[in-house]
C-alpha positions in Angstrom: 9.3 -74.6 -52.0 7.8 -73.9 -48.5 8.7 -76.5 -46.0 6.0 -78.1 -44.1 6.3 -80.3 -41.0 4.0 -81.7 -38.3 4.7 -80.8 -34.7 3.2 -82.8 -31.9 2.7 -81.7 -28.3 1.1 -84.0 -25.7 -1.6 -82.7 -23.4 -2.5 -84.1 -20.0 -3.8 -87.5 -21.0 -5.6 -88.8 -24.1 -6.2 -92.5 -23.9 -5.9 -93.6 -27.5 -3.8 -96.6 -28.2 -3.2 -100.0 -29.6 -5.4 -102.9 -28.9 -2.6 -105.3 -28.5 -0.7 -102.9 -26.1 -1.2 -102.7 -22.4 -2.1 -99.1 -21.7 -3.5 -97.6 -18.5 -6.7 -99.4 -17.4 -9.7 -97.8 -15.8 -10.5 -99.4 -12.4 -13.9 -98.7 -10.9 -15.1 -99.7 -7.5 -18.4 -101.6 -7.8 -19.7 -101.1 -4.3 -22.7 -103.4 -4.3 -20.8 -106.4 -5.8 -17.8 -105.9 -3.5 -15.4 -105.8 -6.5 -13.0 -103.6 -8.4 -13.8 -103.9 -12.1 -11.3 -103.3 -14.9 -12.1 -101.6 -18.2 -9.9 -100.8 -21.2 -8.5 -97.3 -20.6 -8.7 -96.5 -24.3 -12.1 -97.9 -25.3 -14.0 -98.3 -22.0 -14.7 -102.0 -22.8 -15.1 -104.3 -19.8 -12.0 -106.5 -19.2 -12.6 -108.4 -16.0 -13.0 -108.4 -12.2 -9.7 -107.1 -11.2 -9.8 -107.3 -7.4 -12.1 -108.8 -4.9 -12.1 -111.0 -1.8 -10.1 -110.7 1.4 -13.2 -109.5 3.2 -13.8 -106.5 0.9 -17.3 -105.1 1.6 -18.7 -102.1 -0.3 -15.4 -100.8 -1.8 -15.2 -97.0 -2.3 -11.9 -94.9 -2.5 -8.9 -96.5 -4.2 -5.2 -95.6 -4.7 -2.8 -97.1 -7.2 0.4 -96.6 -5.2 4.0 -96.2 -6.4 4.9 -99.5 -4.7 2.9 -101.3 -7.4 -0.1 -102.2 -5.2 -3.8 -101.2 -5.2 -5.3 -100.0 -1.9 -9.0 -100.1 -1.6 -11.2 -98.8 1.2 -14.1 -101.1 2.3 -16.9 -99.0 3.7 -18.6 -101.9 5.5 -15.4 -103.8 6.4 -13.9 -100.7 8.1 -10.5 -101.6 6.5 -8.1 -100.7 3.8 -7.4 -103.8 1.7 -4.2 -104.3 -0.3 -4.1 -106.0 -3.7 -1.3 -106.8 -6.2 -1.3 -103.9 -8.7 -0.5 -106.2 -11.6 -2.6 -109.3 -11.0 -5.3 -108.0 -8.6 -4.6 -110.8 -6.1 -5.4 -110.1 -2.5 -2.3 -109.4 -0.4 -3.6 -108.4 3.0 -5.6 -106.0 5.2 -3.2 -103.1 5.1 -4.8 -100.8 7.7 -7.7 -101.1 10.1 -8.8 -100.3 13.7 -8.1 -97.4 16.0 -11.4 -95.7 15.2 -11.7 -96.4 11.5 -15.5 -96.7 11.0 -17.1 -96.6 7.5 -14.1 -96.2 5.3 -14.7 -93.7 2.5 -11.9 -92.1 0.4 -8.1 -92.5 1.0 -4.9 -91.0 -0.2 -1.2 -91.1 0.4 0.1 -87.8 1.8 3.3 -85.8 1.1 4.8 -87.5 4.2 4.3 -91.0 2.6 1.6 -92.0 5.1 -1.9 -93.2 4.3 -4.8 -90.9 5.2 -8.3 -92.5 5.4 -11.7 -90.8 5.8 -13.7 -92.4 8.6 -17.2 -91.3 7.7 -19.2 -92.5 10.7 -17.2 -90.8 13.5 -16.0 -87.7 11.6 -12.3 -88.4 11.5 -9.3 -88.7 9.1 -7.0 -91.4 10.4 -3.4 -91.6 9.5 -1.5 -95.0 9.1 2.1 -95.7 8.4 2.6 -95.8 4.6 4.9 -98.7 4.7 3.6 -101.0 7.5 0.0 -99.9 7.8 0.5 -99.3 11.5 -1.7 -96.7 13.2 0.0 -93.3 13.5 -2.7 -91.0 14.8 -6.1 -89.4 14.3 -5.0 -86.6 12.1 -8.3 -84.8 11.9 -11.4 -85.0 14.1 -14.4 -83.1 15.3 -15.0 -79.4 14.6 -17.1 -78.7 11.6 -16.4 -82.1 10.0 -19.6 -84.0 9.5 -19.3 -87.1 7.4 -15.9 -86.9 5.8 -16.0 -88.3 2.2 -13.5 -87.2 -0.4 -10.0 -86.2 0.7 -7.2 -84.6 -1.2 -4.0 -82.8 -0.6 -3.5 -79.6 -2.4 -0.3 -78.2 -3.9 0.0 -76.0 -0.8 0.4 -79.2 1.3 -2.9 -78.8 3.1 -5.6 -81.5 3.4 -9.0 -80.8 1.9 -12.0 -82.9 3.1 -15.5 -83.0 1.8 -17.9 -82.8 4.7 -21.0 -84.6 3.3 -23.6 -83.6 5.9 -22.6 -80.0 6.2 -22.2 -79.4 2.4 -18.7 -77.9 2.7 -15.1 -78.6 1.8 -12.9 -78.0 4.8 -9.3 -77.2 4.8 -6.9 -78.5 7.4 -3.2 -77.9 8.0 -1.3 -80.6 6.1 1.3 -80.9 8.9 -0.7 -80.7 12.1 -4.2 -81.5 11.0 -5.5 -78.3 12.6 -8.7 -76.8 11.1 -8.0 -73.8 9.0 -11.3 -72.8 7.2 -14.4 -73.7 5.3 -12.7 -73.6 1.9 -15.6 -74.2 -0.4 -19.4 -74.2 -0.2 -22.4 -72.8 -1.9 -23.2 -72.9 -5.6 -25.8 -75.6 -4.9 -23.4 -78.0 -3.3 -25.5 -80.7 -1.6 -23.9 -83.8 -0.3 -20.2 -83.4 -1.4 -18.5 -86.6 -2.1 -15.2 -86.9 -4.1 -13.0 -83.9 -4.4 -9.9 -83.4 -6.7 -7.8 -80.6 -7.9 -7.8 -80.5 -11.7 -5.0 -79.7 -14.2 -6.2 -76.1 -14.2 -5.5 -75.9 -10.4 -9.1 -75.6 -9.5 -11.1 -77.8 -7.1 -13.8 -80.1 -8.4 -16.4 -81.5 -6.1 -19.1 -84.1 -6.7 -22.5 -82.8 -5.5 -24.2 -86.1 -4.8 -27.7 -84.9 -4.4 -27.8 -82.6 -7.3 -26.2 -84.9 -9.9 -23.5 -82.3 -10.7 -19.8 -81.7 -10.4 -19.1 -78.1 -9.1 -15.9 -76.2 -9.6 -14.3 -73.8 -7.1 -11.3 -71.6 -7.4 -8.1 -73.5 -6.3 -6.6 -70.5 -4.5 -9.7 -69.0 -2.8 -12.4 -71.6 -2.8 -14.8 -69.2 -4.5 -17.6 -70.9 -6.5 -17.0 -70.9 -10.3 -19.6 -72.9 -12.1 -21.4 -76.2 -12.5 -18.7 -77.9 -14.4 -20.3 -81.2 -15.4 -23.8 -82.6 -15.4 -26.3 -84.4 -17.6 -25.7 -87.4 -19.8 -27.7 -89.5 -17.3 -25.3 -88.8 -14.4 -27.1 -89.8 -11.2 -25.5 -89.3 -7.8 -21.8 -88.7 -8.6 -19.2 -89.8 -6.2 -15.7 -90.1 -7.5 -14.0 -88.6 -10.5 -10.7 -88.4 -12.3 -9.1 -86.5 -15.1 -7.6 -88.9 -17.8 -4.4 -88.5 -19.8 -6.6 -87.3 -22.6 -7.5 -84.3 -20.5 -11.1 -85.5 -20.3 -13.1 -85.8 -17.1 -14.5 -89.1 -15.9 -17.2 -89.3 -13.2 -18.7 -92.4 -11.6 -22.5 -92.3 -11.0 -23.6 -94.2 -7.9 -27.2 -94.7 -9.1 -26.4 -94.8 -12.9 -23.9 -97.6 -12.6 -21.7 -95.9 -15.2 -18.6 -93.9 -15.7 -19.6 -90.7 -17.6 -17.0 -88.9 -19.7 -17.0 -85.1 -20.1 -14.8 -82.7 -22.0 -12.0 -81.7 -19.6 -12.0 -78.1 -20.8 -15.6 -77.3 -21.2 -17.4 -79.9 -19.1 -19.7 -80.9 -21.9 -21.0 -84.4 -21.9 -19.2 -86.7 -24.4 -20.4 -90.3 -23.7 -20.9 -93.1 -21.2 -17.3 -94.4 -21.2 -17.7 -97.5 -19.1 -20.6 -99.7 -17.9 -21.6 -103.3 -17.7 -19.5 -106.2 -16.6 -21.6 -106.4 -13.4 -20.9 -102.8 -12.4 -23.4 -102.2 -9.5 -23.1 -98.8 -7.8 -20.2 -97.2 -9.4 -18.3 -95.1 -6.8 -14.7 -94.2 -7.5 -12.9 -94.4 -10.9 -9.1 -94.6 -11.2 -6.7 -94.9 -14.1 -4.1 -97.4 -13.2 -1.0 -99.0 -14.8 -1.6 -102.7 -14.3 1.1 -103.8 -16.8 3.9 -103.7 -14.2 6.0 -101.6 -16.6 6.7 -97.9 -16.1 8.2 -95.4 -18.6 11.7 -94.3 -17.3 14.8 -92.6 -18.8 16.1 -96.0 -19.9 13.6 -95.6 -22.8 15.9 -92.9 -24.2 17.1 -94.4 -27.5 16.4 -94.8 -31.2 13.3 -96.9 -32.1 12.0 -98.2 -35.3 9.8 -100.6 -37.1 11.6 -103.2 -39.2 8.9 -103.2 -41.9 9.5 -99.5 -42.7 13.3 -99.2 -43.0 14.5 -95.7 -43.4 11.9 -94.3 -40.9 12.3 -94.2 -37.1 12.0 -92.3 -33.8 14.3 -90.6 -31.3 12.7 -90.7 -27.9 13.8 -88.9 -24.7 12.2 -89.2 -21.3 12.5 -86.2 -18.9 11.4 -87.6 -15.5 11.7 -84.4 -13.6 9.3 -82.7 -15.9 7.2 -85.8 -16.4 7.5 -85.5 -20.2 8.5 -87.6 -23.2 9.9 -85.9 -26.3 9.8 -87.7 -29.7 11.2 -86.9 -33.1 9.7 -89.0 -35.9 11.6 -89.2 -39.2 9.1 -90.2 -41.9 7.7 -89.3 -45.2 4.7 -87.6 -46.9 1.5 -89.7 -47.3 1.9 -89.7 -51.0 4.8 -89.2 -53.4 4.9 -85.6 -54.7 4.8 -84.9 -58.5 8.0 -85.7 -60.3 8.5 -82.0 -61.2 8.6 -80.9 -57.5 12.1 -79.7 -56.7 13.5 -80.0 -53.1 16.3 -77.7 -52.2 17.4 -79.9 -49.3 16.8 -83.6 -49.1 13.8 -85.1 -50.8 10.4 -83.3 -51.3 8.6 -86.1 -49.5 10.6 -86.0 -46.3 8.8 -85.2 -43.1 10.1 -84.7 -39.5 7.4 -85.0 -36.8 8.2 -83.9 -33.3 6.2 -84.5 -30.2 6.2 -83.9 -26.4 3.9 -84.5 -23.6 3.2 -86.2 -20.2 3.3 -89.9 -19.4 1.9 -92.1 -16.7 2.8 -95.7 -16.2 3.4 -97.4 -19.5 1.6 -94.8 -21.6 2.6 -91.4 -23.2 0.1 -89.4 -25.1 0.5 -86.6 -27.6 -1.7 -84.0 -29.1 -0.8 -83.1 -32.7 -0.3 -79.7 -34.2 0.6 -78.7 -37.8 3.4 -76.1 -38.1 3.9 -74.6 -41.6 6.2 -72.0 -43.2 9.7 -71.3 -42.2 13.0 -71.7 -44.1 16.0 -73.8 -43.3 18.2 -72.4 -40.6 16.5 -69.0 -40.7 14.3 -67.0 -38.3 12.4 -65.4 -41.2 9.7 -66.1 -42.2 8.4 -67.1 -38.8 6.8 -70.6 -38.7 3.1 -70.8 -37.8 1.5 -73.4 -35.6 -2.3 -74.0 -36.0 -4.7 -75.8 -33.8 -4.6 -79.4 -32.8 -5.1 -81.8 -35.6 -5.0 -85.2 -33.8 -3.4 -87.4 -31.2 -0.6 -89.9 -30.8 -0.2 -92.5 -28.1 2.8 -94.7 -27.2 2.3 -97.7 -25.0 5.4 -99.7 -23.9 5.0 -103.4 -22.9 8.6 -103.7 -21.7 12.0 -102.1 -22.2 12.4 -103.4 -25.8 8.9 -103.1 -27.3 6.1 -100.6 -27.7 3.2 -99.6 -29.9 2.7 -96.2 -31.4 -0.9 -95.3 -32.5 -1.5 -92.1 -34.5 -4.7 -90.3 -35.6 -4.0 -87.2 -37.6 -6.7 -85.3 -39.3 -6.0 -83.6 -41.7 -4.7 -85.4 -43.7 -6.9 -88.2 -42.2 -4.3 -90.7 -41.5 -4.4 -93.2 -38.6 -2.7 -96.4 -37.8 -0.6 -98.4 -35.4 3.2 -99.0 -35.5 5.0 -101.6 -33.4 8.3 -100.2 -32.4 11.6 -101.8 -31.1 15.0 -100.4 -30.1 17.5 -100.1 -32.8 20.4 -100.6 -30.3 20.4 -101.9 -26.8 22.6 -99.1 -25.3 20.1 -98.2 -22.5 18.3 -101.5 -22.1 20.1 -102.5 -18.9 19.3 -99.0 -17.4 15.6 -99.3 -18.4 15.3 -102.7 -16.8 17.1 -101.6 -13.6 14.9 -98.5 -13.3 11.8 -100.6 -13.8 12.6 -102.9 -10.8 9.9 -102.5 -8.0 
C-alpha cells in the first residue's frame, strides 16, 4: 500500500489562529482621533483603543521595538511618544527637540538608534535608542523635500521617501551622505511609506494616485503598480503580514485594505471601524508580552486526544519553527486494508516556517508516494492545501489551529507540554 503523509511548510505570515489565543494584533494609527487602535490580527475585528494620551497629536509612524515598547510619532506634537507594548499605557515622551518638526515615519537602525523623519524641515534626526537623547541630524538638505517613509535596506543604507519631489532617495547608512535618487517614475506622485518586501523589492505608497508601486530592490528600476483598487484612497503606510499578504492603510478611506502578497490583487477590507479616522500606518505587533524562544523545544499534546502529539523545535538564528505532528487519518480505513508498518490510519504531519512574537504560521503541502527507508520511488509534493497557526500564551500553553483542504478538515487544538524539561529556559528567555 502506498504511504501518504501531509507535509507542512510555513510561509512568511498567515494570520489564522484561535479566538481564545493572543496572536499578533494589528495596530493602526488613527491620525485624526489621536489614537492607536487595535484590531484582531487574525480576523480584523476591532478590539480597543490601544494607545493614546501623553500629548499625542496626529500619530503617524510606529515601531514595536524589541524592548517591548511601542514608539509612535506625533506629527503635530513634534515628538516620539513611548507606550507600554502590552498594556498600551503611556510611558513618556521618548524623543523630541533639536529640530524635529512634523514627525512622520520612524525606525530603529542597525546601530540601535532611533531615526525620525522631520517632514517640515527636510531632515532625518537620530536619537539614542536607549535614552532618547539627541545624537545628530543624520540627513538634511540636498534633494530631500518632505521626508515621509524611511527604511533601512539589507545593504545598511537608509532609504527615504521625498514626498514633494516624488522620489525615494538613498543615503549612506553610516554617514548619512546622499548617494543617489534610488527610485522614481512609474507614476509615483507623493510617496509616503516605503518598505522592502519579502521578495527584496521596494514598495512605495503613491499617495496622490491611490496606488502602491514596486521597484527593483537592487537597482530601483520601476517594476509595476503592485496594489490598487478596492476603495484604496491616499495610501500612506503598509506592511506584509505573516500570511504573506499585503496590508495598506488608506488615509481617506479610513480602512486597512488587504491585497495578495504575491500578485497584488485586492482581497478585502481587513480592518475598519472602531473610530478609525484617517488611517495612516498599520503595524502587526505582539501585545501579549510572550515571545517564542528555544525554550519552546519539547513534546506537546492535548490530553483529550491521548496517543497523538507534537514535537516542536525553534531555530532562532533562522527564525523558524519545526513541528512534527503524530496523528491519524480522518476516518478509519476499511478492515481489509493491510498496513506493512504500523497501522493503516497512522499519519505523520511535519511543518516548518517563520514566527513572530507569540505566533508561528504554516502553509500546508500534501506529499504522496515513497516507500519506507527508500529513495525510490521518489515522493512528490503538490501545491499548498491549507494553513496551520500556533499561538502561545505562555511557556506552558498554546493553541494550534489548522485548516487543511483537501480533505476539508479544520479545527483548534489547545496544547500543553508533556514534560517541563525546558520550562525554566523558556521563562528565562522570555524575561524582558
